PDB file as gemmi writes it, atoms N, CA and C in Angstrom:
CRYST1    1.000    1.000    1.000  90.00  90.00  90.00 P 1                      
ATOM      1  N   MET A   1      -6.841   4.542 -10.301  1.00  0.00           N  
ATOM      2  CA  MET A   1      -6.939   5.321  -9.091  1.00  0.00           C  
ATOM      3  C   MET A   1      -5.785   4.929  -8.170  1.00  0.00           C  
ATOM      4  N   LEU A   2      -5.317   5.894  -7.399  1.00  0.00           N  
ATOM      5  CA  LEU A   2      -4.305   5.643  -6.380  1.00  0.00           C  
ATOM      6  C   LEU A   2      -4.996   5.592  -5.024  1.00  0.00           C  
ATOM      7  N   TYR A   3      -4.841   4.481  -4.337  1.00  0.00           N  
ATOM      8  CA  TYR A   3      -5.363   4.332  -2.989  1.00  0.00           C  
ATOM      9  C   TYR A   3      -4.195   4.488  -2.026  1.00  0.00           C  
ATOM     10  N   THR A   4      -4.284   5.424  -1.105  1.00  0.00           N  
ATOM     11  CA  THR A   4      -3.252   5.565  -0.087  1.00  0.00           C  
ATOM     12  C   THR A   4      -3.809   5.016   1.225  1.00  0.00           C  
ATOM     13  N   VAL A   5      -3.047   4.141   1.828  1.00  0.00           N  
ATOM     14  CA  VAL A   5      -3.459   3.512   3.082  1.00  0.00           C  
ATOM     15  C   VAL A   5      -2.511   4.006   4.166  1.00  0.00           C  
ATOM     16  N   SER A   6      -3.035   4.801   5.095  1.00  0.00           N  
ATOM     17  CA  SER A   6      -2.193   5.369   6.150  1.00  0.00           C  
ATOM     18  C   SER A   6      -2.507   4.787   7.526  1.00  0.00           C  
ATOM     19  N   HIS A   7      -3.453   3.878   7.596  1.00  0.00           N  
ATOM     20  CA  HIS A   7      -3.837   3.261   8.864  1.00  0.00           C  
ATOM     21  C   HIS A   7      -3.610   1.754   8.787  1.00  0.00           C  
ATOM     22  N   SER A   8      -3.440   1.157   9.933  1.00  0.00           N  
ATOM     23  CA  SER A   8      -3.308  -0.290  10.016  1.00  0.00           C  
ATOM     24  C   SER A   8      -4.519  -0.939   9.338  1.00  0.00           C  
ATOM     25  N   PRO A   9      -4.325  -2.088   8.674  1.00  0.00           N  
ATOM     26  CA  PRO A   9      -5.464  -2.755   8.034  1.00  0.00           C  
ATOM     27  C   PRO A   9      -6.527  -3.184   9.042  1.00  0.00           C  
ATOM     28  N   TYR A  10      -6.188  -3.171  10.317  1.00  0.00           N  
ATOM     29  CA  TYR A  10      -7.143  -3.554  11.358  1.00  0.00           C  
ATOM     30  C   TYR A  10      -7.961  -2.360  11.858  1.00  0.00           C  
ATOM     31  N   HIS A  11      -7.635  -1.160  11.351  1.00  0.00           N  
ATOM     32  CA  HIS A  11      -8.352   0.051  11.753  1.00  0.00           C  
ATOM     33  C   HIS A  11      -9.087   0.716  10.599  1.00  0.00           C  
ATOM     34  N   ILE A  12      -9.220   0.015   9.495  1.00  0.00           N  
ATOM     35  CA  ILE A  12      -9.995   0.510   8.353  1.00  0.00           C  
ATOM     36  C   ILE A  12     -10.960  -0.586   7.926  1.00  0.00           C  
ATOM     37  N   ASP A  13     -11.892  -0.233   7.063  1.00  0.00           N  
ATOM     38  CA  ASP A  13     -12.787  -1.242   6.495  1.00  0.00           C  
ATOM     39  C   ASP A  13     -12.068  -1.861   5.299  1.00  0.00           C  
ATOM     40  N   PHE A  14     -11.172  -2.791   5.611  1.00  0.00           N  
ATOM     41  CA  PHE A  14     -10.320  -3.385   4.584  1.00  0.00           C  
ATOM     42  C   PHE A  14     -11.136  -4.058   3.492  1.00  0.00           C  
ATOM     43  N   ASN A  15     -12.205  -4.756   3.847  1.00  0.00           N  
ATOM     44  CA  ASN A  15     -13.021  -5.443   2.842  1.00  0.00           C  
ATOM     45  C   ASN A  15     -13.674  -4.459   1.875  1.00  0.00           C  
ATOM     46  N   ALA A  16     -14.082  -3.298   2.372  1.00  0.00           N  
ATOM     47  CA  ALA A  16     -14.654  -2.276   1.489  1.00  0.00           C  
ATOM     48  C   ALA A  16     -13.601  -1.783   0.506  1.00  0.00           C  
ATOM     49  N   MET A  17     -12.391  -1.533   1.007  1.00  0.00           N  
ATOM     50  CA  MET A  17     -11.324  -1.098   0.119  1.00  0.00           C  
ATOM     51  C   MET A  17     -11.014  -2.169  -0.912  1.00  0.00           C  
ATOM     52  N   LEU A  18     -10.923  -3.393  -0.463  1.00  0.00           N  
ATOM     53  CA  LEU A  18     -10.608  -4.518  -1.338  1.00  0.00           C  
ATOM     54  C   LEU A  18     -11.628  -4.646  -2.470  1.00  0.00           C  
ATOM     55  N   SER A  19     -12.880  -4.347  -2.183  1.00  0.00           N  
ATOM     56  CA  SER A  19     -13.924  -4.462  -3.205  1.00  0.00           C  
ATOM     57  C   SER A  19     -13.804  -3.381  -4.284  1.00  0.00           C  
ATOM     58  N   LEU A  20     -13.063  -2.314  -4.003  1.00  0.00           N  
ATOM     59  CA  LEU A  20     -12.913  -1.214  -4.966  1.00  0.00           C  
ATOM     60  C   LEU A  20     -11.667  -1.324  -5.835  1.00  0.00           C  
ATOM     61  N   VAL A  21     -10.620  -1.939  -5.318  1.00  0.00           N  
ATOM     62  CA  VAL A  21      -9.318  -1.981  -5.993  1.00  0.00           C  
ATOM     63  C   VAL A  21      -9.360  -2.945  -7.171  1.00  0.00           C  
ATOM     64  N   THR A  22      -8.830  -2.477  -8.324  1.00  0.00           N  
ATOM     65  CA  THR A  22      -8.760  -3.309  -9.528  1.00  0.00           C  
ATOM     66  C   THR A  22      -7.323  -3.399 -10.031  1.00  0.00           C  
ATOM     67  N   ASP A  23      -7.143  -4.141 -11.088  1.00  0.00           N  
ATOM     68  CA  ASP A  23      -5.801  -4.337 -11.637  1.00  0.00           C  
ATOM     69  C   ASP A  23      -5.223  -3.110 -12.325  1.00  0.00           C  
ATOM     70  N   ILE A  24      -5.996  -2.068 -12.526  1.00  0.00           N  
ATOM     71  CA  ILE A  24      -5.453  -0.827 -13.124  1.00  0.00           C  
ATOM     72  C   ILE A  24      -5.108   0.210 -12.056  1.00  0.00           C  
ATOM     73  N   ASP A  25      -5.314  -0.152 -10.784  1.00  0.00           N  
ATOM     74  CA  ASP A  25      -5.058   0.760  -9.675  1.00  0.00           C  
ATOM     75  C   ASP A  25      -3.687   0.504  -9.060  1.00  0.00           C  
ATOM     76  N   ASP A  26      -3.269   1.463  -8.240  1.00  0.00           N  
ATOM     77  CA  ASP A  26      -2.081   1.311  -7.409  1.00  0.00           C  
ATOM     78  C   ASP A  26      -2.473   1.605  -5.975  1.00  0.00           C  
ATOM     79  N   VAL A  27      -1.820   0.913  -5.050  1.00  0.00           N  
ATOM     80  CA  VAL A  27      -2.060   1.099  -3.618  1.00  0.00           C  
ATOM     81  C   VAL A  27      -0.727   1.481  -2.987  1.00  0.00           C  
ATOM     82  N   LEU A  28      -0.720   2.624  -2.295  1.00  0.00           N  
ATOM     83  CA  LEU A  28       0.489   3.092  -1.628  1.00  0.00           C  
ATOM     84  C   LEU A  28       0.296   3.003  -0.121  1.00  0.00           C  
ATOM     85  N   LEU A  29       1.179   2.277   0.528  1.00  0.00           N  
ATOM     86  CA  LEU A  29       1.144   2.098   1.975  1.00  0.00           C  
ATOM     87  C   LEU A  29       2.049   3.139   2.612  1.00  0.00           C  
ATOM     88  N   ILE A  30       1.461   3.975   3.462  1.00  0.00           N  
ATOM     89  CA  ILE A  30       2.213   5.019   4.145  1.00  0.00           C  
ATOM     90  C   ILE A  30       1.870   4.988   5.636  1.00  0.00           C  
ATOM     91  N   GLN A  31       2.664   5.678   6.428  1.00  0.00           N  
ATOM     92  CA  GLN A  31       2.462   5.759   7.871  1.00  0.00           C  
ATOM     93  C   GLN A  31       2.212   4.356   8.432  1.00  0.00           C  
ATOM     94  N   ASN A  32       1.170   4.158   9.246  1.00  0.00           N  
ATOM     95  CA  ASN A  32       0.900   2.824   9.802  1.00  0.00           C  
ATOM     96  C   ASN A  32       0.319   1.865   8.773  1.00  0.00           C  
ATOM     97  N   GLY A  33      -0.024   2.356   7.604  1.00  0.00           N  
ATOM     98  CA  GLY A  33      -0.509   1.491   6.536  1.00  0.00           C  
ATOM     99  C   GLY A  33       0.543   0.514   6.044  1.00  0.00           C  
ATOM    100  N   VAL A  34       1.834   0.805   6.335  1.00  0.00           N  
ATOM    101  CA  VAL A  34       2.892  -0.117   5.904  1.00  0.00           C  
ATOM    102  C   VAL A  34       2.776  -1.477   6.585  1.00  0.00           C  
ATOM    103  N   LEU A  35       2.021  -1.550   7.678  1.00  0.00           N  
ATOM    104  CA  LEU A  35       1.797  -2.848   8.335  1.00  0.00           C  
ATOM    105  C   LEU A  35       1.133  -3.844   7.395  1.00  0.00           C  
ATOM    106  N   LEU A  36       0.383  -3.336   6.431  1.00  0.00           N  
ATOM    107  CA  LEU A  36      -0.282  -4.195   5.455  1.00  0.00           C  
ATOM    108  C   LEU A  36       0.715  -4.927   4.566  1.00  0.00           C  
ATOM    109  N   GLY A  37       1.924  -4.409   4.441  1.00  0.00           N  
ATOM    110  CA  GLY A  37       2.922  -5.000   3.553  1.00  0.00           C  
ATOM    111  C   GLY A  37       3.820  -6.044   4.169  1.00  0.00           C  
ATOM    112  N   ILE A  38       3.583  -6.395   5.427  1.00  0.00           N  
ATOM    113  CA  ILE A  38       4.436  -7.375   6.101  1.00  0.00           C  
ATOM    114  C   ILE A  38       4.248  -8.764   5.473  1.00  0.00           C  
ATOM    115  N   ASN A  39       5.354  -9.486   5.355  1.00  0.00           N  
ATOM    116  CA  ASN A  39       5.353 -10.852   4.811  1.00  0.00           C  
ATOM    117  C   ASN A  39       4.289 -11.734   5.450  1.00  0.00           C  
ATOM    118  N   ASN A  40       3.693 -12.586   4.632  1.00  0.00           N  
ATOM    119  CA  ASN A  40       2.723 -13.601   5.066  1.00  0.00           C  
ATOM    120  C   ASN A  40       1.492 -13.027   5.756  1.00  0.00           C  
ATOM    121  N   ASN A  41       1.126 -11.833   5.409  1.00  0.00           N  
ATOM    122  CA  ASN A  41      -0.065 -11.175   5.949  1.00  0.00           C  
ATOM    123  C   ASN A  41      -1.249 -11.574   5.067  1.00  0.00           C  
ATOM    124  N   ARG A  42      -2.281 -12.139   5.642  1.00  0.00           N  
ATOM    125  CA  ARG A  42      -3.414 -12.610   4.830  1.00  0.00           C  
ATOM    126  C   ARG A  42      -4.107 -11.457   4.105  1.00  0.00           C  
ATOM    127  N   ASN A  43      -4.136 -10.269   4.709  1.00  0.00           N  
ATOM    128  CA  ASN A  43      -4.724  -9.114   4.034  1.00  0.00           C  
ATOM    129  C   ASN A  43      -3.897  -8.700   2.817  1.00  0.00           C  
ATOM    130  N   LEU A  44      -2.586  -8.781   2.946  1.00  0.00           N  
ATOM    131  CA  LEU A  44      -1.719  -8.462   1.809  1.00  0.00           C  
ATOM    132  C   LEU A  44      -1.968  -9.444   0.668  1.00  0.00           C  
ATOM    133  N   MET A  45      -2.114 -10.714   0.990  1.00  0.00           N  
ATOM    134  CA  MET A  45      -2.352 -11.717  -0.054  1.00  0.00           C  
ATOM    135  C   MET A  45      -3.643 -11.398  -0.811  1.00  0.00           C  
ATOM    136  N   ALA A  46      -4.682 -11.005  -0.097  1.00  0.00           N  
ATOM    137  CA  ALA A  46      -5.949 -10.645  -0.738  1.00  0.00           C  
ATOM    138  C   ALA A  46      -5.766  -9.419  -1.626  1.00  0.00           C  
ATOM    139  N   LEU A  47      -5.002  -8.450  -1.162  1.00  0.00           N  
ATOM    140  CA  LEU A  47      -4.763  -7.246  -1.951  1.00  0.00           C  
ATOM    141  C   LEU A  47      -3.943  -7.556  -3.197  1.00  0.00           C  
ATOM    142  N   LEU A  48      -2.951  -8.400  -3.077  1.00  0.00           N  
ATOM    143  CA  LEU A  48      -2.142  -8.799  -4.230  1.00  0.00           C  
ATOM    144  C   LEU A  48      -2.985  -9.505  -5.286  1.00  0.00           C  
ATOM    145  N   ASN A  49      -3.984 -10.243  -4.857  1.00  0.00           N  
ATOM    146  CA  ASN A  49      -4.858 -10.959  -5.791  1.00  0.00           C  
ATOM    147  C   ASN A  49      -5.700 -10.032  -6.658  1.00  0.00           C  
ATOM    148  N   THR A  50      -5.807  -8.764  -6.304  1.00  0.00           N  
ATOM    149  CA  THR A  50      -6.549  -7.806  -7.135  1.00  0.00           C  
ATOM    150  C   THR A  50      -5.781  -7.445  -8.398  1.00  0.00           C  
ATOM    151  N   GLY A  51      -4.484  -7.660  -8.387  1.00  0.00           N  
ATOM    152  CA  GLY A  51      -3.651  -7.301  -9.527  1.00  0.00           C  
ATOM    153  C   GLY A  51      -3.159  -5.867  -9.496  1.00  0.00           C  
ATOM    154  N   ALA A  52      -3.519  -5.114  -8.482  1.00  0.00           N  
ATOM    155  CA  ALA A  52      -3.072  -3.732  -8.348  1.00  0.00           C  
ATOM    156  C   ALA A  52      -1.588  -3.691  -8.007  1.00  0.00           C  
ATOM    157  N   GLY A  53      -0.939  -2.589  -8.355  1.00  0.00           N  
ATOM    158  CA  GLY A  53       0.438  -2.372  -7.935  1.00  0.00           C  
ATOM    159  C   GLY A  53       0.446  -1.995  -6.460  1.00  0.00           C  
ATOM    160  N   ILE A  54       1.318  -2.619  -5.679  1.00  0.00           N  
ATOM    161  CA  ILE A  54       1.392  -2.350  -4.246  1.00  0.00           C  
ATOM    162  C   ILE A  54       2.756  -1.728  -3.943  1.00  0.00           C  
ATOM    163  N   TYR A  55       2.724  -0.563  -3.300  1.00  0.00           N  
ATOM    164  CA  TYR A  55       3.930   0.201  -2.993  1.00  0.00           C  
ATOM    165  C   TYR A  55       3.942   0.549  -1.512  1.00  0.00           C  
ATOM    166  N   ALA A  56       5.141   0.697  -0.949  1.00  0.00           N  
ATOM    167  CA  ALA A  56       5.285   1.134   0.436  1.00  0.00           C  
ATOM    168  C   ALA A  56       6.352   2.211   0.492  1.00  0.00           C  
ATOM    169  N   LEU A  57       6.117   3.215   1.301  1.00  0.00           N  
ATOM    170  CA  LEU A  57       7.053   4.322   1.435  1.00  0.00           C  
ATOM    171  C   LEU A  57       8.225   3.899   2.336  1.00  0.00           C  
ATOM    172  N   LYS A  58       9.411   3.960   1.767  1.00  0.00           N  
ATOM    173  CA  LYS A  58      10.633   3.514   2.432  1.00  0.00           C  
ATOM    174  C   LYS A  58      10.832   4.185   3.796  1.00  0.00           C  
ATOM    175  N   GLU A  59      10.640   5.475   3.852  1.00  0.00           N  
ATOM    176  CA  GLU A  59      10.870   6.214   5.090  1.00  0.00           C  
ATOM    177  C   GLU A  59       9.945   5.745   6.221  1.00  0.00           C  
ATOM    178  N   ASP A  60       8.708   5.402   5.882  1.00  0.00           N  
ATOM    179  CA  ASP A  60       7.768   4.918   6.902  1.00  0.00           C  
ATOM    180  C   ASP A  60       8.112   3.500   7.353  1.00  0.00           C  
ATOM    181  N   LEU A  61       8.611   2.682   6.432  1.00  0.00           N  
ATOM    182  CA  LEU A  61       9.067   1.342   6.809  1.00  0.00           C  
ATOM    183  C   LEU A  61      10.247   1.428   7.771  1.00  0.00           C  
ATOM    184  N   GLU A  62      11.198   2.282   7.433  1.00  0.00           N  
ATOM    185  CA  GLU A  62      12.388   2.429   8.274  1.00  0.00           C  
ATOM    186  C   GLU A  62      12.033   3.008   9.638  1.00  0.00           C  
ATOM    187  N   ALA A  63      11.128   3.978   9.685  1.00  0.00           N  
ATOM    188  CA  ALA A  63      10.737   4.605  10.952  1.00  0.00           C  
ATOM    189  C   ALA A  63      10.087   3.601  11.895  1.00  0.00           C  
ATOM    190  N   ARG A  64       9.469   2.558  11.341  1.00  0.00           N  
ATOM    191  CA  ARG A  64       8.785   1.556  12.153  1.00  0.00           C  
ATOM    192  C   ARG A  64       9.598   0.263  12.305  1.00  0.00           C  
ATOM    193  N   GLY A  65      10.807   0.260  11.765  1.00  0.00           N  
ATOM    194  CA  GLY A  65      11.661  -0.920  11.879  1.00  0.00           C  
ATOM    195  C   GLY A  65      11.139  -2.118  11.107  1.00  0.00           C  
ATOM    196  N   LEU A  66      10.406  -1.874  10.022  1.00  0.00           N  
ATOM    197  CA  LEU A  66       9.771  -2.961   9.270  1.00  0.00           C  
ATOM    198  C   LEU A  66      10.416  -3.243   7.916  1.00  0.00           C  
ATOM    199  N   PHE A  67      11.491  -2.540   7.599  1.00  0.00           N  
ATOM    200  CA  PHE A  67      12.080  -2.668   6.268  1.00  0.00           C  
ATOM    201  C   PHE A  67      12.439  -4.112   5.936  1.00  0.00           C  
ATOM    202  N   GLU A  68      12.967  -4.854   6.885  1.00  0.00           N  
ATOM    203  CA  GLU A  68      13.378  -6.246   6.645  1.00  0.00           C  
ATOM    204  C   GLU A  68      12.193  -7.212   6.623  1.00  0.00           C  
ATOM    205  N   GLN A  69      11.030  -6.784   7.089  1.00  0.00           N  
ATOM    206  CA  GLN A  69       9.873  -7.669   7.171  1.00  0.00           C  
ATOM    207  C   GLN A  69       8.888  -7.485   6.022  1.00  0.00           C  
ATOM    208  N   ILE A  70       9.152  -6.549   5.137  1.00  0.00           N  
ATOM    209  CA  ILE A  70       8.217  -6.241   4.055  1.00  0.00           C  
ATOM    210  C   ILE A  70       8.274  -7.339   2.983  1.00  0.00           C  
ATOM    211  N   SER A  71       7.142  -7.663   2.432  1.00  0.00           N  
ATOM    212  CA  SER A  71       7.067  -8.679   1.377  1.00  0.00           C  
ATOM    213  C   SER A  71       7.854  -8.238   0.152  1.00  0.00           C  
ATOM    214  N   ASP A  72       8.477  -9.189  -0.517  1.00  0.00           N  
ATOM    215  CA  ASP A  72       9.215  -8.854  -1.743  1.00  0.00           C  
ATOM    216  C   ASP A  72       8.266  -8.554  -2.899  1.00  0.00           C  
ATOM    217  N   ARG A  73       6.972  -8.737  -2.692  1.00  0.00           N  
ATOM    218  CA  ARG A  73       5.982  -8.408  -3.727  1.00  0.00           C  
ATOM    219  C   ARG A  73       5.484  -6.971  -3.603  1.00  0.00           C  
ATOM    220  N   VAL A  74       5.949  -6.273  -2.572  1.00  0.00           N  
ATOM    221  CA  VAL A  74       5.623  -4.863  -2.373  1.00  0.00           C  
ATOM    222  C   VAL A  74       6.817  -4.047  -2.844  1.00  0.00           C  
ATOM    223  N   LYS A  75       6.558  -3.090  -3.726  1.00  0.00           N  
ATOM    224  CA  LYS A  75       7.630  -2.240  -4.246  1.00  0.00           C  
ATOM    225  C   LYS A  75       7.874  -1.105  -3.257  1.00  0.00           C  
ATOM    226  N   VAL A  76       9.108  -0.996  -2.787  1.00  0.00           N  
ATOM    227  CA  VAL A  76       9.481   0.052  -1.838  1.00  0.00           C  
ATOM    228  C   VAL A  76       9.920   1.277  -2.631  1.00  0.00           C  
ATOM    229  N   ILE A  77       9.303   2.431  -2.322  1.00  0.00           N  
ATOM    230  CA  ILE A  77       9.607   3.661  -3.040  1.00  0.00           C  
ATOM    231  C   ILE A  77       9.933   4.785  -2.056  1.00  0.00           C  
ATOM    232  N   ASP A  78      10.556   5.836  -2.570  1.00  0.00           N  
ATOM    233  CA  ASP A  78      10.848   7.013  -1.763  1.00  0.00           C  
ATOM    234  C   ASP A  78       9.827   8.108  -2.099  1.00  0.00           C  
ATOM    235  N   TYR A  79      10.066   9.313  -1.599  1.00  0.00           N  
ATOM    236  CA  TYR A  79       9.109  10.397  -1.830  1.00  0.00           C  
ATOM    237  C   TYR A  79       8.984  10.767  -3.311  1.00  0.00           C  
ATOM    238  N   ALA A  80      10.071  10.640  -4.061  1.00  0.00           N  
ATOM    239  CA  ALA A  80      10.000  10.914  -5.507  1.00  0.00           C  
ATOM    240  C   ALA A  80       9.063   9.905  -6.183  1.00  0.00           C  
ATOM    241  N   GLY A  81       9.110   8.658  -5.739  1.00  0.00           N  
ATOM    242  CA  GLY A  81       8.197   7.643  -6.264  1.00  0.00           C  
ATOM    243  C   GLY A  81       6.757   7.937  -5.892  1.00  0.00           C  
ATOM    244  N   PHE A  82       6.558   8.460  -4.692  1.00  0.00           N  
ATOM    245  CA  PHE A  82       5.229   8.870  -4.229  1.00  0.00           C  
ATOM    246  C   PHE A  82       4.672   9.933  -5.165  1.00  0.00           C  
ATOM    247  N   VAL A  83       5.498  10.920  -5.484  1.00  0.00           N  
ATOM    248  CA  VAL A  83       5.071  11.981  -6.396  1.00  0.00           C  
ATOM    249  C   VAL A  83       4.743  11.406  -7.769  1.00  0.00           C  
ATOM    250  N   SER A  84       5.549  10.483  -8.243  1.00  0.00           N  
ATOM    251  CA  SER A  84       5.295   9.857  -9.550  1.00  0.00           C  
ATOM    252  C   SER A  84       3.943   9.148  -9.577  1.00  0.00           C  
ATOM    253  N   LEU A  85       3.593   8.477  -8.491  1.00  0.00           N  
ATOM    254  CA  LEU A  85       2.295   7.805  -8.435  1.00  0.00           C  
ATOM    255  C   LEU A  85       1.150   8.811  -8.459  1.00  0.00           C  
ATOM    256  N   THR A  86       1.314   9.944  -7.783  1.00  0.00           N  
ATOM    257  CA  THR A  86       0.242  10.946  -7.779  1.00  0.00           C  
ATOM    258  C   THR A  86       0.097  11.609  -9.143  1.00  0.00           C  
ATOM    259  N   VAL A  87       1.191  11.706  -9.884  1.00  0.00           N  
ATOM    260  CA  VAL A  87       1.119  12.243 -11.244  1.00  0.00           C  
ATOM    261  C   VAL A  87       0.457  11.232 -12.174  1.00  0.00           C  
ATOM    262  N   LYS A  88       0.757   9.965 -11.994  1.00  0.00           N  
ATOM    263  CA  LYS A  88       0.208   8.881 -12.832  1.00  0.00           C  
ATOM    264  C   LYS A  88      -1.312   8.795 -12.693  1.00  0.00           C  
ATOM    265  N   HIS A  89      -1.812   9.000 -11.470  1.00  0.00           N  
ATOM    266  CA  HIS A  89      -3.255   8.837 -11.201  1.00  0.00           C  
ATOM    267  C   HIS A  89      -3.896  10.187 -10.931  1.00  0.00           C  
ATOM    268  N   GLN A  90      -4.921  10.511 -11.705  1.00  0.00           N  
ATOM    269  CA  GLN A  90      -5.629  11.775 -11.510  1.00  0.00           C  
ATOM    270  C   GLN A  90      -6.487  11.742 -10.258  1.00  0.00           C  
ATOM    271  N   GLN A  91      -6.898  10.555  -9.843  1.00  0.00           N  
ATOM    272  CA  GLN A  91      -7.750  10.420  -8.668  1.00  0.00           C  
ATOM    273  C   GLN A  91      -7.030   9.660  -7.565  1.00  0.00           C  
ATOM    274  N   ASN A  92      -7.312  10.091  -6.328  1.00  0.00           N  
ATOM    275  CA  ASN A  92      -6.692   9.483  -5.156  1.00  0.00           C  
ATOM    276  C   ASN A  92      -7.781   9.269  -4.115  1.00  0.00           C  
ATOM    277  N   PHE A  93      -7.716   8.124  -3.451  1.00  0.00           N  
ATOM    278  CA  PHE A  93      -8.657   7.829  -2.372  1.00  0.00           C  
ATOM    279  C   PHE A  93      -7.829   7.407  -1.169  1.00  0.00           C  
ATOM    280  N   ALA A  94      -8.017   8.097  -0.043  1.00  0.00           N  
ATOM    281  CA  ALA A  94      -7.240   7.813   1.164  1.00  0.00           C  
ATOM    282  C   ALA A  94      -8.022   6.932   2.124  1.00  0.00           C  
ATOM    283  N   TRP A  95      -7.329   5.937   2.683  1.00  0.00           N  
ATOM    284  CA  TRP A  95      -7.908   5.040   3.691  1.00  0.00           C  
ATOM    285  C   TRP A  95      -7.144   5.202   4.977  1.00  0.00           C  
TER     286      TRP A  95                                                      
END                                                                             
C-alpha cells in the first residue's frame, strides 16, 4: 500500500498510521507531510523501523526550504516518481 502523508506528523494520528505500515509498503511525504522527513526526528526514526520505503516530494521540500534538512534515509523524488509509486501500489491511503 502507498501511504501519502500531507499533514505535519503533529496534526495526524501518527501512532495509528505507524501501526498499519509494513515493510512491503511505501510512504510518500507531500505538502506539510515533508516535516516528517527532517533529520533526527523521532517520528521518522519510528517510521524507518517499519521497513517501509520512505519518499519525499522534492518540490514540496524546496517550497518549504527543507531540502538541506531532509534525512539521507528519505528518498527524494519528483512528480514522475510520485506517479511511479501510484502505479506500483494499487491501494493508497492518505493521512
